[in-house]
PDB file of N, CA, C and O in Angstrom:
ATOM      1  N   MET A   1      83.456 227.331  85.531  1.00  0.00           N
ATOM      2  CA  MET A   1      82.647 228.736  85.401  1.00  0.00           C
ATOM      3  C   MET A   1      83.370 229.731  84.476  1.00  0.00           C
ATOM      4  O   MET A   1      84.585 229.872  84.336  1.00  0.00           O
ATOM      5  N   LEU A   2      82.482 230.313  83.947  1.00  0.00           N
ATOM      6  CA  LEU A   2      82.857 231.387  82.763  1.00  0.00           C
ATOM      7  C   LEU A   2      83.626 232.579  83.482  1.00  0.00           C
ATOM      8  O   LEU A   2      84.492 233.236  82.905  1.00  0.00           O
ATOM      9  N   ILE A   3      83.283 232.765  84.614  1.00  0.00           N
ATOM     10  CA  ILE A   3      83.977 234.049  85.328  1.00  0.00           C
ATOM     11  C   ILE A   3      85.200 233.376  86.233  1.00  0.00           C
ATOM     12  O   ILE A   3      85.202 232.386  86.964  1.00  0.00           O
ATOM     13  N   GLU A   4      86.111 234.212  85.923  1.00  0.00           N
ATOM     14  CA  GLU A   4      87.528 233.740  86.813  1.00  0.00           C
ATOM     15  C   GLU A   4      87.578 234.890  87.890  1.00  0.00           C
ATOM     16  O   GLU A   4      87.935 236.042  87.642  1.00  0.00           O
ATOM     17  N   HIS A   5      87.163 234.410  89.149  1.00  0.00           N
ATOM     18  CA  HIS A   5      87.351 235.365  90.217  1.00  0.00           C
ATOM     19  C   HIS A   5      88.440 235.790  90.596  1.00  0.00           C
ATOM     20  O   HIS A   5      88.465 236.854  91.215  1.00  0.00           O
ATOM     21  N   LYS A   6      89.474 235.176  90.368  1.00  0.00           N
ATOM     22  CA  LYS A   6      90.979 235.460  90.824  1.00  0.00           C
ATOM     23  C   LYS A   6      91.605 236.145  89.787  1.00  0.00           C
ATOM     24  O   LYS A   6      92.695 236.596  90.139  1.00  0.00           O
ATOM     25  N   SER A   7      91.300 236.384  88.630  1.00  0.00           N
ATOM     26  CA  SER A   7      91.711 237.106  87.448  1.00  0.00           C
ATOM     27  C   SER A   7      92.309 238.396  87.693  1.00  0.00           C
ATOM     28  O   SER A   7      91.571 239.289  88.110  1.00  0.00           O
ATOM     29  N   LYS A   8      93.632 238.651  87.482  1.00  0.00           N
ATOM     30  CA  LYS A   8      94.252 240.094  87.924  1.00  0.00           C
ATOM     31  C   LYS A   8      94.351 240.628  86.478  1.00  0.00           C
ATOM     32  O   LYS A   8      94.851 241.748  86.371  1.00  0.00           O
ATOM     33  N   VAL A   9      94.010 240.092  85.510  1.00  0.00           N
ATOM     34  CA  VAL A   9      94.113 240.646  84.100  1.00  0.00           C
ATOM     35  C   VAL A   9      92.897 241.332  83.714  1.00  0.00           C
ATOM     36  O   VAL A   9      92.967 242.454  83.211  1.00  0.00           O
ATOM     37  N   ILE A  10      91.628 240.670  83.935  1.00  0.00           N
ATOM     38  CA  ILE A  10      90.321 241.320  83.487  1.00  0.00           C
ATOM     39  C   ILE A  10      89.473 241.450  84.759  1.00  0.00           C
ATOM     40  O   ILE A  10      89.166 240.374  85.271  1.00  0.00           O
ATOM     41  N   PRO A  11      89.031 242.575  85.373  1.00  0.00           N
ATOM     42  CA  PRO A  11      88.232 242.555  86.304  1.00  0.00           C
ATOM     43  C   PRO A  11      86.793 241.773  86.207  1.00  0.00           C
ATOM     44  O   PRO A  11      86.344 241.506  85.093  1.00  0.00           O
ATOM     45  N   ILE A  12      86.231 241.489  87.146  1.00  0.00           N
ATOM     46  CA  ILE A  12      84.998 240.842  87.349  1.00  0.00           C
ATOM     47  C   ILE A  12      83.899 241.564  86.706  1.00  0.00           C
ATOM     48  O   ILE A  12      83.057 240.937  86.063  1.00  0.00           O
ATOM     49  N   ALA A  13      83.847 242.801  86.828  1.00  0.00           N
ATOM     50  CA  ALA A  13      82.816 243.688  86.260  1.00  0.00           C
ATOM     51  C   ALA A  13      82.882 243.743  84.538  1.00  0.00           C
ATOM     52  O   ALA A  13      81.875 243.891  83.845  1.00  0.00           O
ATOM     53  N   ARG A  14      84.282 243.593  83.993  1.00  0.00           N
ATOM     54  CA  ARG A  14      84.356 243.521  82.621  1.00  0.00           C
ATOM     55  C   ARG A  14      83.904 242.105  82.220  1.00  0.00           C
ATOM     56  O   ARG A  14      83.045 241.942  81.353  1.00  0.00           O
ATOM     57  N   GLN A  15      84.422 241.211  82.785  1.00  0.00           N
ATOM     58  CA  GLN A  15      84.029 239.896  82.472  1.00  0.00           C
ATOM     59  C   GLN A  15      82.413 239.496  82.316  1.00  0.00           C
ATOM     60  O   GLN A  15      81.854 238.786  81.480  1.00  0.00           O
ATOM     61  N   ALA A  16      81.845 240.305  83.557  1.00  0.00           N
ATOM     62  CA  ALA A  16      80.375 240.081  83.329  1.00  0.00           C
ATOM     63  C   ALA A  16      79.821 240.861  82.147  1.00  0.00           C
ATOM     64  O   ALA A  16      78.950 240.350  81.442  1.00  0.00           O
ATOM     65  N   ASP A  17      80.236 241.937  81.932  1.00  0.00           N
ATOM     66  CA  ASP A  17      79.927 242.813  80.949  1.00  0.00           C
ATOM     67  C   ASP A  17      80.193 242.164  79.614  1.00  0.00           C
ATOM     68  O   ASP A  17      79.352 242.335  78.733  1.00  0.00           O
ATOM     69  N   LEU A  18      81.215 241.473  79.373  1.00  0.00           N
ATOM     70  CA  LEU A  18      81.558 240.651  78.181  1.00  0.00           C
ATOM     71  C   LEU A  18      80.513 239.394  77.917  1.00  0.00           C
ATOM     72  O   LEU A  18      80.222 238.921  76.819  1.00  0.00           O
ATOM     73  N   LEU A  19      80.114 239.055  78.976  1.00  0.00           N
ATOM     74  CA  LEU A  19      79.180 237.785  78.929  1.00  0.00           C
ATOM     75  C   LEU A  19      77.801 238.195  78.756  1.00  0.00           C
ATOM     76  O   LEU A  19      76.994 237.399  78.278  1.00  0.00           O
ATOM     77  N   GLY A  20      77.427 239.470  79.131  1.00  0.00           N
ATOM     78  CA  GLY A  20      76.269 239.972  78.896  1.00  0.00           C
ATOM     79  C   GLY A  20      75.308 239.751  80.144  1.00  0.00           C
ATOM     80  O   GLY A  20      74.085 239.710  80.017  1.00  0.00           O
ATOM     81  N   ILE A  21      75.964 239.613  81.360  1.00  0.00           N
ATOM     82  CA  ILE A  21      75.318 239.348  82.649  1.00  0.00           C
ATOM     83  C   ILE A  21      75.417 240.404  83.692  1.00  0.00           C
ATOM     84  O   ILE A  21      76.405 241.137  83.647  1.00  0.00           O
ATOM     85  N   GLY A  22      74.663 240.555  84.484  1.00  0.00           N
ATOM     86  CA  GLY A  22      74.711 241.654  85.501  1.00  0.00           C
ATOM     87  C   GLY A  22      75.743 241.170  86.616  1.00  0.00           C
ATOM     88  O   GLY A  22      75.744 240.000  86.996  1.00  0.00           O
ATOM     89  N   ARG A  23      76.619 242.126  87.120  1.00  0.00           N
ATOM     90  CA  ARG A  23      77.619 241.671  88.321  1.00  0.00           C
ATOM     91  C   ARG A  23      76.933 241.023  89.327  1.00  0.00           C
ATOM     92  O   ARG A  23      77.399 239.979  89.783  1.00  0.00           O
ATOM     93  N   CYS A  24      75.708 241.566  89.818  1.00  0.00           N
ATOM     94  CA  CYS A  24      75.050 240.868  90.972  1.00  0.00           C
ATOM     95  C   CYS A  24      74.989 239.294  90.745  1.00  0.00           C
ATOM     96  O   CYS A  24      75.200 238.552  91.704  1.00  0.00           O
ATOM     97  N   THR A  25      74.725 238.820  89.589  1.00  0.00           N
ATOM     98  CA  THR A  25      74.696 237.509  89.135  1.00  0.00           C
ATOM     99  C   THR A  25      75.780 236.883  89.424  1.00  0.00           C
ATOM    100  O   THR A  25      75.592 235.777  89.930  1.00  0.00           O
ATOM    101  N   VAL A  26      77.034 237.253  89.256  1.00  0.00           N
ATOM    102  CA  VAL A  26      78.296 236.758  89.510  1.00  0.00           C
ATOM    103  C   VAL A  26      78.531 236.272  91.006  1.00  0.00           C
ATOM    104  O   VAL A  26      79.160 235.289  91.398  1.00  0.00           O
ATOM    105  N   TYR A  27      77.787 237.323  91.789  1.00  0.00           N
ATOM    106  CA  TYR A  27      78.233 237.049  93.383  1.00  0.00           C
ATOM    107  C   TYR A  27      76.933 236.385  94.062  1.00  0.00           C
ATOM    108  O   TYR A  27      76.934 236.189  95.277  1.00  0.00           O
ATOM    109  N   TYR A  28      75.855 236.050  93.290  1.00  0.00           N
ATOM    110  CA  TYR A  28      74.737 235.407  94.023  1.00  0.00           C
ATOM    111  C   TYR A  28      74.904 233.958  94.473  1.00  0.00           C
ATOM    112  O   TYR A  28      75.353 233.077  93.740  1.00  0.00           O
ATOM    113  N   LYS A  29      74.523 233.784  95.684  1.00  0.00           N
ATOM    114  CA  LYS A  29      74.659 232.453  96.195  1.00  0.00           C
ATOM    115  C   LYS A  29      73.288 232.146  96.489  1.00  0.00           C
ATOM    116  O   LYS A  29      72.679 232.945  97.200  1.00  0.00           O
ATOM    117  N   PRO A  30      72.629 230.997  96.010  1.00  0.00           N
ATOM    118  CA  PRO A  30      71.304 230.642  96.190  1.00  0.00           C
ATOM    119  C   PRO A  30      71.238 230.063  97.610  1.00  0.00           C
ATOM    120  O   PRO A  30      72.125 229.377  98.118  1.00  0.00           O
ATOM    121  N   VAL A  31      69.885 230.480  98.289  1.00  0.00           N
ATOM    122  CA  VAL A  31      69.657 230.051  99.604  1.00  0.00           C
ATOM    123  C   VAL A  31      68.742 228.694  99.605  1.00  0.00           C
ATOM    124  O   VAL A  31      67.597 228.581  99.167  1.00  0.00           O
ATOM    125  N   VAL A  32      69.532 227.732 100.194  1.00  0.00           N
ATOM    126  CA  VAL A  32      68.715 226.477 100.173  1.00  0.00           C
ATOM    127  C   VAL A  32      68.284 226.151 101.626  1.00  0.00           C
ATOM    128  O   VAL A  32      69.140 226.043 102.505  1.00  0.00           O
ATOM    129  N   ASP A  33      66.988 225.995 101.881  1.00  0.00           N
ATOM    130  CA  ASP A  33      66.363 225.633 103.190  1.00  0.00           C
ATOM    131  C   ASP A  33      66.968 224.004 103.442  1.00  0.00           C
ATOM    132  O   ASP A  33      66.894 223.154 102.555  1.00  0.00           O
ATOM    133  N   PRO A  34      67.410 223.810 104.437  1.00  0.00           N
ATOM    134  CA  PRO A  34      67.973 222.414 104.820  1.00  0.00           C
ATOM    135  C   PRO A  34      66.640 221.556 105.061  1.00  0.00           C
ATOM    136  O   PRO A  34      66.657 220.411 104.609  1.00  0.00           O
ATOM    137  N   TYR A  35      65.673 221.922 105.621  1.00  0.00           N
ATOM    138  CA  TYR A  35      64.434 221.315 105.704  1.00  0.00           C
ATOM    139  C   TYR A  35      63.865 220.846 104.533  1.00  0.00           C
ATOM    140  O   TYR A  35      63.271 219.770 104.474  1.00  0.00           O
ATOM    141  N   ASP A  36      64.049 221.763 103.394  1.00  0.00           N
ATOM    142  CA  ASP A  36      63.298 221.432 102.057  1.00  0.00           C
ATOM    143  C   ASP A  36      64.164 220.250 101.426  1.00  0.00           C
ATOM    144  O   ASP A  36      63.666 219.450 100.634  1.00  0.00           O
ATOM    145  N   LEU A  37      65.511 220.198 101.837  1.00  0.00           N
ATOM    146  CA  LEU A  37      66.412 219.291 101.112  1.00  0.00           C
ATOM    147  C   LEU A  37      65.820 217.888 101.968  1.00  0.00           C
ATOM    148  O   LEU A  37      65.610 216.837 101.362  1.00  0.00           O
ATOM    149  N   GLU A  38      65.623 218.007 103.214  1.00  0.00           N
ATOM    150  CA  GLU A  38      65.287 216.833 103.879  1.00  0.00           C
ATOM    151  C   GLU A  38      63.886 216.260 103.284  1.00  0.00           C
ATOM    152  O   GLU A  38      63.803 215.063 103.012  1.00  0.00           O
ATOM    153  N   LEU A  39      62.946 217.013 103.117  1.00  0.00           N
ATOM    154  CA  LEU A  39      61.667 216.912 102.634  1.00  0.00           C
ATOM    155  C   LEU A  39      61.702 216.188 101.236  1.00  0.00           C
ATOM    156  O   LEU A  39      60.963 215.259 100.911  1.00  0.00           O
ATOM    157  N   MET A  40      62.684 216.767 100.463  1.00  0.00           N
ATOM    158  CA  MET A  40      62.948 216.344  99.077  1.00  0.00           C
ATOM    159  C   MET A  40      63.425 214.749  99.027  1.00  0.00           C
ATOM    160  O   MET A  40      63.021 213.892  98.241  1.00  0.00           O
ATOM    161  N   GLY A  41      64.358 214.607 100.046  1.00  0.00           N
ATOM    162  CA  GLY A  41      64.758 213.063 100.111  1.00  0.00           C
ATOM    163  C   GLY A  41      63.566 212.147 100.600  1.00  0.00           C
ATOM    164  O   GLY A  41      63.421 210.998 100.183  1.00  0.00           O
ATOM    165  N   LEU A  42      62.799 212.695 101.436  1.00  0.00           N
ATOM    166  CA  LEU A  42      61.554 211.988 101.854  1.00  0.00           C
ATOM    167  C   LEU A  42      60.775 211.638 100.787  1.00  0.00           C
ATOM    168  O   LEU A  42      60.518 210.457 100.551  1.00  0.00           O
ATOM    169  N   ILE A  43      60.280 212.750  99.965  1.00  0.00           N
ATOM    170  CA  ILE A  43      59.551 212.577  98.834  1.00  0.00           C
ATOM    171  C   ILE A  43      59.979 211.748  97.846  1.00  0.00           C
ATOM    172  O   ILE A  43      59.199 211.019  97.233  1.00  0.00           O
ATOM    173  N   ASP A  44      61.282 211.798  97.612  1.00  0.00           N
ATOM    174  CA  ASP A  44      61.961 210.863  96.782  1.00  0.00           C
ATOM    175  C   ASP A  44      61.769 209.380  97.233  1.00  0.00           C
ATOM    176  O   ASP A  44      61.422 208.475  96.473  1.00  0.00           O
ATOM    177  N   GLU A  45      62.005 209.260  98.406  1.00  0.00           N
ATOM    178  CA  GLU A  45      61.853 207.813  98.941  1.00  0.00           C
ATOM    179  C   GLU A  45      60.276 207.137  98.784  1.00  0.00           C
ATOM    180  O   GLU A  45      60.038 205.979  98.441  1.00  0.00           O
ATOM    181  N   GLU A  46      59.276 208.192  99.132  1.00  0.00           N
ATOM    182  CA  GLU A  46      57.954 207.890  98.911  1.00  0.00           C
ATOM    183  C   GLU A  46      57.566 207.753  97.456  1.00  0.00           C
ATOM    184  O   GLU A  46      56.678 206.956  97.154  1.00  0.00           O
ATOM    185  N   TYR A  47      58.134 208.428  96.601  1.00  0.00           N
ATOM    186  CA  TYR A  47      57.815 208.221  95.316  1.00  0.00           C
ATOM    187  C   TYR A  47      58.529 207.128  94.732  1.00  0.00           C
ATOM    188  O   TYR A  47      57.988 206.596  93.763  1.00  0.00           O
ATOM    189  N   THR A  48      59.439 206.760  95.051  1.00  0.00           N
ATOM    190  CA  THR A  48      60.312 205.268  94.694  1.00  0.00           C
ATOM    191  C   THR A  48      59.429 204.131  95.122  1.00  0.00           C
ATOM    192  O   THR A  48      59.355 203.165  94.364  1.00  0.00           O
ATOM    193  N   LYS A  49      58.808 204.129  96.149  1.00  0.00           N
ATOM    194  CA  LYS A  49      57.989 203.151  96.612  1.00  0.00           C
ATOM    195  C   LYS A  49      56.677 203.162  95.973  1.00  0.00           C
ATOM    196  O   LYS A  49      56.167 202.075  95.701  1.00  0.00           O
ATOM    197  N   THR A  50      56.048 204.273  95.690  1.00  0.00           N
ATOM    198  CA  THR A  50      54.522 204.384  95.350  1.00  0.00           C
ATOM    199  C   THR A  50      54.691 205.599  94.198  1.00  0.00           C
ATOM    200  O   THR A  50      54.625 206.757  94.609  1.00  0.00           O
ATOM    201  N   PRO A  51      54.893 205.373  92.853  1.00  0.00           N
ATOM    202  CA  PRO A  51      55.115 206.413  92.142  1.00  0.00           C
ATOM    203  C   PRO A  51      53.620 206.888  91.513  1.00  0.00           C
ATOM    204  O   PRO A  51      53.409 207.617  90.543  1.00  0.00           O
ATOM    205  N   PHE A  52      52.689 206.237  92.378  1.00  0.00           N
ATOM    206  CA  PHE A  52      51.099 206.521  91.677  1.00  0.00           C
ATOM    207  C   PHE A  52      50.600 207.615  92.808  1.00  0.00           C
ATOM    208  O   PHE A  52      49.456 208.054  92.685  1.00  0.00           O
ATOM    209  N   TYR A  53      51.369 208.044  93.841  1.00  0.00           N
ATOM    210  CA  TYR A  53      50.960 208.904  94.702  1.00  0.00           C
ATOM    211  C   TYR A  53      51.007 210.126  94.310  1.00  0.00           C
ATOM    212  O   TYR A  53      52.026 210.485  93.721  1.00  0.00           O
ATOM    213  N   GLY A  54      49.842 211.154  94.548  1.00  0.00           N
ATOM    214  CA  GLY A  54      49.888 212.404  94.168  1.00  0.00           C
ATOM    215  C   GLY A  54      50.320 213.419  95.479  1.00  0.00           C
ATOM    216  O   GLY A  54      50.778 212.953  96.522  1.00  0.00           O
ATOM    217  N   SER A  55      50.153 214.526  95.309  1.00  0.00           N
ATOM    218  CA  SER A  55      50.855 215.398  96.377  1.00  0.00           C
ATOM    219  C   SER A  55      49.951 215.225  97.601  1.00  0.00           C
ATOM    220  O   SER A  55      50.463 215.474  98.693  1.00  0.00           O
ATOM    221  N   ARG A  56      48.828 214.879  97.564  1.00  0.00           N
ATOM    222  CA  ARG A  56      47.877 214.614  98.818  1.00  0.00           C
ATOM    223  C   ARG A  56      48.176 213.454  99.609  1.00  0.00           C
ATOM    224  O   ARG A  56      48.087 213.439 100.837  1.00  0.00           O
ATOM    225  N   ARG A  57      48.577 212.357  98.809  1.00  0.00           N
ATOM    226  CA  ARG A  57      48.968 211.206  99.517  1.00  0.00           C
ATOM    227  C   ARG A  57      50.425 211.378 100.003  1.00  0.00           C
ATOM    228  O   ARG A  57      50.750 211.023 101.136  1.00  0.00           O
ATOM    229  N   ILE A  58      51.228 211.885  99.200  1.00  0.00           N
ATOM    230  CA  ILE A  58      52.580 212.051  99.664  1.00  0.00           C
ATOM    231  C   ILE A  58      52.639 213.061 101.135  1.00  0.00           C
ATOM    232  O   ILE A  58      53.423 212.922 102.074  1.00  0.00           O
ATOM    233  N   ARG A  59      51.704 213.949 101.007  1.00  0.00           N
ATOM    234  CA  ARG A  59      51.690 214.717 102.241  1.00  0.00           C
ATOM    235  C   ARG A  59      51.241 213.862 103.429  1.00  0.00           C
ATOM    236  O   ARG A  59      51.846 213.988 104.494  1.00  0.00           O
ATOM    237  N   GLU A  60      50.203 212.984 103.319  1.00  0.00           N
ATOM    238  CA  GLU A  60      49.632 212.190 104.445  1.00  0.00           C
ATOM    239  C   GLU A  60      50.700 211.132 104.724  1.00  0.00           C
ATOM    240  O   GLU A  60      50.730 210.750 105.893  1.00  0.00           O
ATOM    241  N   ALA A  61      51.634 210.551 103.837  1.00  0.00           N
ATOM    242  CA  ALA A  61      52.743 209.826 104.168  1.00  0.00           C
ATOM    243  C   ALA A  61      53.668 210.503 105.020  1.00  0.00           C
ATOM    244  O   ALA A  61      54.148 209.949 106.009  1.00  0.00           O
ATOM    245  N   LEU A  62      53.978 211.833 104.640  1.00  0.00           N
ATOM    246  CA  LEU A  62      54.961 212.507 105.494  1.00  0.00           C
ATOM    247  C   LEU A  62      54.359 212.902 106.820  1.00  0.00           C
ATOM    248  O   LEU A  62      55.018 213.013 107.854  1.00  0.00           O
ATOM    249  N   LYS A  63      53.059 213.107 106.718  1.00  0.00           N
ATOM    250  CA  LYS A  63      52.470 213.545 108.133  1.00  0.00           C
ATOM    251  C   LYS A  63      52.496 212.290 109.161  1.00  0.00           C
ATOM    252  O   LYS A  63      52.728 212.434 110.361  1.00  0.00           O
ATOM    253  N   ARG A  64      52.204 210.925 108.487  1.00  0.00           N
ATOM    254  CA  ARG A  64      52.343 209.754 109.391  1.00  0.00           C
ATOM    255  C   ARG A  64      53.823 209.725 109.942  1.00  0.00           C
ATOM    256  O   ARG A  64      53.992 209.221 111.053  1.00  0.00           O
ATOM    257  N   LYS A  65      54.844 210.196 109.293  1.00  0.00           N
ATOM    258  CA  LYS A  65      56.365 210.167 109.529  1.00  0.00           C
ATOM    259  C   LYS A  65      56.477 211.228 110.578  1.00  0.00           C
ATOM    260  O   LYS A  65      57.535 211.240 111.207  1.00  0.00           O
ATOM    261  N   GLY A  66      55.550 212.141 110.881  1.00  0.00           N
ATOM    262  CA  GLY A  66      55.813 213.311 111.901  1.00  0.00           C
ATOM    263  C   GLY A  66      56.194 214.589 111.360  1.00  0.00           C
ATOM    264  O   GLY A  66      56.565 215.542 112.045  1.00  0.00           O
ATOM    265  N   HIS A  67      56.096 214.577 110.165  1.00  0.00           N
ATOM    266  CA  HIS A  67      56.450 216.014 109.529  1.00  0.00           C
ATOM    267  C   HIS A  67      55.030 216.700 109.205  1.00  0.00           C
ATOM    268  O   HIS A  67      54.032 216.136 108.757  1.00  0.00           O
ATOM    269  N   LYS A  68      55.186 218.052 109.541  1.00  0.00           N
ATOM    270  CA  LYS A  68      53.864 218.991 109.404  1.00  0.00           C
ATOM    271  C   LYS A  68      54.039 219.813 108.130  1.00  0.00           C
ATOM    272  O   LYS A  68      54.456 220.969 108.206  1.00  0.00           O
ATOM    273  N   VAL A  69      53.770 219.316 107.104  1.00  0.00           N
ATOM    274  CA  VAL A  69      53.735 220.107 105.744  1.00  0.00           C
ATOM    275  C   VAL A  69      52.555 220.337 104.974  1.00  0.00           C
ATOM    276  O   VAL A  69      51.696 219.464 105.100  1.00  0.00           O
ATOM    277  N   ASN A  70      52.304 221.239 104.246  1.00  0.00           N
ATOM    278  CA  ASN A  70      50.989 221.532 103.681  1.00  0.00           C
ATOM    279  C   ASN A  70      51.237 220.935 102.052  1.00  0.00           C
ATOM    280  O   ASN A  70      52.316 220.700 101.508  1.00  0.00           O
ATOM    281  N   ARG A  71      50.089 220.810 101.590  1.00  0.00           N
ATOM    282  CA  ARG A  71      50.025 220.080 100.115  1.00  0.00           C
ATOM    283  C   ARG A  71      50.738 221.104  99.040  1.00  0.00           C
ATOM    284  O   ARG A  71      51.409 220.638  98.119  1.00  0.00           O
ATOM    285  N   LYS A  72      50.570 222.443  99.194  1.00  0.00           N
ATOM    286  CA  LYS A  72      51.432 223.338  98.240  1.00  0.00           C
ATOM    287  C   LYS A  72      52.895 223.216  98.277  1.00  0.00           C
ATOM    288  O   LYS A  72      53.548 223.167  97.235  1.00  0.00           O
ATOM    289  N   ARG A  73      53.474 223.162  99.537  1.00  0.00           N
ATOM    290  CA  ARG A  73      54.709 223.028  99.677  1.00  0.00           C
ATOM    291  C   ARG A  73      55.312 221.588  99.082  1.00  0.00           C
ATOM    292  O   ARG A  73      56.445 221.547  98.602  1.00  0.00           O
ATOM    293  N   ILE A  74      54.477 220.445  99.157  1.00  0.00           N
ATOM    294  CA  ILE A  74      55.078 219.308  98.733  1.00  0.00           C
ATOM    295  C   ILE A  74      54.646 219.578  97.189  1.00  0.00           C
ATOM    296  O   ILE A  74      55.431 218.999  96.439  1.00  0.00           O
ATOM    297  N   GLN A  75      53.673 220.255  96.521  1.00  0.00           N
ATOM    298  CA  GLN A  75      53.517 220.468  95.023  1.00  0.00           C
ATOM    299  C   GLN A  75      54.881 221.113  94.553  1.00  0.00           C
ATOM    300  O   GLN A  75      55.495 220.637  93.598  1.00  0.00           O
ATOM    301  N   ARG A  76      55.294 222.122  95.198  1.00  0.00           N
ATOM    302  CA  ARG A  76      56.386 223.034  94.806  1.00  0.00           C
ATOM    303  C   ARG A  76      57.636 222.181  94.786  1.00  0.00           C
ATOM    304  O   ARG A  76      58.347 222.238  93.783  1.00  0.00           O
ATOM    305  N   LEU A  77      57.980 221.380  95.815  1.00  0.00           N
ATOM    306  CA  LEU A  77      59.056 220.511  95.930  1.00  0.00           C
ATOM    307  C   LEU A  77      59.092 219.450  94.795  1.00  0.00           C
ATOM    308  O   LEU A  77      60.130 219.072  94.251  1.00  0.00           O
ATOM    309  N   VAL A  78      57.863 219.021  94.507  1.00  0.00           N
ATOM    310  CA  VAL A  78      57.928 217.768  93.817  1.00  0.00           C
ATOM    311  C   VAL A  78      58.062 218.385  92.177  1.00  0.00           C
ATOM    312  O   VAL A  78      58.584 217.736  91.270  1.00  0.00           O
ATOM    313  N   ARG A  79      57.544 219.615  92.031  1.00  0.00           N
ATOM    314  CA  ARG A  79      57.722 220.248  90.733  1.00  0.00           C
ATOM    315  C   ARG A  79      59.360 220.479  90.660  1.00  0.00           C
ATOM    316  O   ARG A  79      60.020 220.161  89.671  1.00  0.00           O
ATOM    317  N   LEU A  80      59.828 220.984  91.661  1.00  0.00           N
ATOM    318  CA  LEU A  80      61.229 221.286  91.606  1.00  0.00           C
ATOM    319  C   LEU A  80      62.166 220.127  91.162  1.00  0.00           C
ATOM    320  O   LEU A  80      63.154 220.225  90.434  1.00  0.00           O
ATOM    321  N   MET A  81      61.688 219.076  91.712  1.00  0.00           N
ATOM    322  CA  MET A  81      62.365 217.662  91.568  1.00  0.00           C
ATOM    323  C   MET A  81      62.084 217.109  90.052  1.00  0.00           C
ATOM    324  O   MET A  81      62.743 216.186  89.576  1.00  0.00           O
ATOM    325  N   GLY A  82      61.158 217.697  89.432  1.00  0.00           N
ATOM    326  CA  GLY A  82      60.628 217.118  88.237  1.00  0.00           C
ATOM    327  C   GLY A  82      60.028 215.720  88.317  1.00  0.00           C
ATOM    328  O   GLY A  82      60.148 214.909  87.399  1.00  0.00           O
ATOM    329  N   ILE A  83      59.472 215.507  89.286  1.00  0.00           N
ATOM    330  CA  ILE A  83      58.704 214.329  89.486  1.00  0.00           C
ATOM    331  C   ILE A  83      57.201 214.333  89.065  1.00  0.00           C
ATOM    332  O   ILE A  83      56.486 215.284  89.383  1.00  0.00           O
ATOM    333  N   GLU A  84      56.745 213.338  88.394  1.00  0.00           N
ATOM    334  CA  GLU A  84      55.182 213.330  87.943  1.00  0.00           C
ATOM    335  C   GLU A  84      54.724 212.067  88.448  1.00  0.00           C
ATOM    336  O   GLU A  84      55.484 211.115  88.628  1.00  0.00           O
ATOM    337  N   THR A  85      53.507 212.046  88.675  1.00  0.00           N
ATOM    338  CA  THR A  85      52.797 210.979  89.037  1.00  0.00           C
ATOM    339  C   THR A  85      52.360 210.129  87.775  1.00  0.00           C
ATOM    340  O   THR A  85      52.026 210.597  86.686  1.00  0.00           O
ATOM    341  N   ILE A  86      52.431 208.671  88.156  1.00  0.00           N
ATOM    342  CA  ILE A  86      52.259 207.827  87.159  1.00  0.00           C
ATOM    343  C   ILE A  86      50.889 207.447  87.008  1.00  0.00           C
ATOM    344  O   ILE A  86      50.512 206.639  87.857  1.00  0.00           O
ATOM    345  N   TYR A  87      49.950 207.841  86.078  1.00  0.00           N
ATOM    346  CA  TYR A  87      48.695 207.418  86.093  1.00  0.00           C
ATOM    347  C   TYR A  87      48.355 206.160  85.343  1.00  0.00           C
ATOM    348  O   TYR A  87      49.190 205.792  84.517  1.00  0.00           O
ATOM    349  N   GLN A  88      47.260 205.437  85.496  1.00  0.00           N
ATOM    350  CA  GLN A  88      46.894 204.324  84.815  1.00  0.00           C
ATOM    351  C   GLN A  88      46.391 204.861  83.356  1.00  0.00           C
ATOM    352  O   GLN A  88      45.991 204.063  82.509  1.00  0.00           O
TER     353      GLN A  88
END
């Protein structure tokens, strides 16, 4: 990482200023929903088996496995994962 949190020579605020980023960016910890991670694993498994499935079919496959999710959530996670459906 470019910022040294334990540096006694240059304060974090000065390091952030030199890099041209805000101080809040240095301290930001992204919040990841564990259920989204689980769904992404299931989506990856389903995509590996059937790369021609779109968001609707993936949602139905997850629904059969007992997960109650909507299509927009599946679309968002698929987009986040960088997966694209293979068309004929």
